[in-house]
N, C-alpha and C positions, 0 to 999 in steps of 0.2 A: 451624611451617612451612606456607605456603599452597601448594596445588597450582598449576600453571600454568593459566590460563584464557585463553580466547579469547572476546572480547567483539565481537559483529557487530550493529551497529545496522541494522534491516530498515525500509524505508519502501515499502510496498506502493503509495501513491499513492492518489489518490480513485478508488473502485471501485464500480460498479453492483451492488447485491445487493438481495435482497428484506427486508432487515432492517427497513425502514420501511414495510412492507405495511399495519400497524395504524394509521398516524397519518391523521388526518382532514384532509386537504388540499382545502378548498373553493375552488373556482376563483376567483382573482382576477388582477389584473394583475401584482402584485407575486411570486405563487407562479410565474405564466406566465413571468416572467422568470428566476427561479431555476430553474425545470426546464429551461428551454433552455440556460442555462449549464452546469448539471449534466450534461446529455446531451451537450454539446458538448466538455467538458473531461474527463469520467470515462472509466475503462477497465473492461472486464469483470473479474468477479471471477477469472476464469481468468488473465488477464494479470497481475493483481495478486499472485496466488498465486505466480506464477513467480519472483518476488523471494524468497518464503520458500524455495522449492526450491533456488533458486541458492545461497542461504546455507548451506543444509545440505550441498549437494554440494561447496562451495569452502570450507568451514569450516576444513579442515587447512591450506589454503594461505594464509589470511589471518590477520592479527593486528591486532586493534583497528582495524576498518574499519567503513564505512557503506556500505549498499547502497540504490541508488535507481535503478529503472528497470533493473535488472540490470547496473548499472555500479559499479565500485568506487571509493569515495572515501575518502580518509584522514579518520579522525574527529579 
């Protein structure tokens, strides 16, 4: 017999971190457009981590849900 499990899918979204600090991004027009898009649509890592914290805090209240921007959506 399997124990009861709660599955929660967490989507932190596109977050800005220092993970890509070692990439060699030589300046070009294609990189320029990508960087502008990334800065305009991404969130800080702290805001992305809020989804993970929210999932832990509300895990007992939720059953098989998906979290995106701290909003509960049925999966």
